[in-house]
C-alpha positions, 0 to 999 in steps of 0.5 A: 375496084370499079369492076367489083362494084359493077359485079355486085350491082348485077348480082344484087337483083338476083340476091334480092329475088333469092331472099324473097323466094326463100321468105315465101318458102318459109311462110308456106312451110309454116302454113303447111306445118300448122295445117298438119299440126296433129302428131302421129301419136294423136291419130295413131292406131290404138287397141282398147279391149280388143277393138282396134281404132285405125285410120283416125282423122280429125278435121277442124273447119269453121269451129266444127271438129269431125272425128272419123275412124275405122273400128275393128273387132280383134276379139275371138268372139262377138263384141257387145257395146252401147257406145264409145267415148272419144276423149280429146285432151288438149295441152292444158289437160282440158278434156272434150268428149265425143260420143260415137255409136257404131251399133250394139255388136261387132262380129268377130273381125268385123269393121265399122266406121265411126263418125262424131262431131262437136262444135269446138275446135279440137286442133290443139289436142295432144291425146285421144282416149277411147273408152267403151261403154258396155 
């Protein structure tokens, strides 16, 4: 009986270290999971009226959200526009609109970079809607 008690006493230290290590790993996983909270559908590629929005990124830092994306003209002709409304919809269906400007025309198969910022944290957004203003 004494042998089993000694063996448990020796392994108690290893068990404690294992539980602490597991707890730390779980906390790190939660922190990483929250930093990548955007779903793939949110920042996934979308095509609107022949314009393809790709490589979208949303960075939220110190209460300022900055959206960036590549915009490609997939139409067979020159595309004329004024600006692009980028609407972020959160889980409570509240909409925040950013305005992106990439120039007045995109040539056939041309790519431009769009960047828009707002002093609102958009990290809880669930959906992006692009609307082109001609």
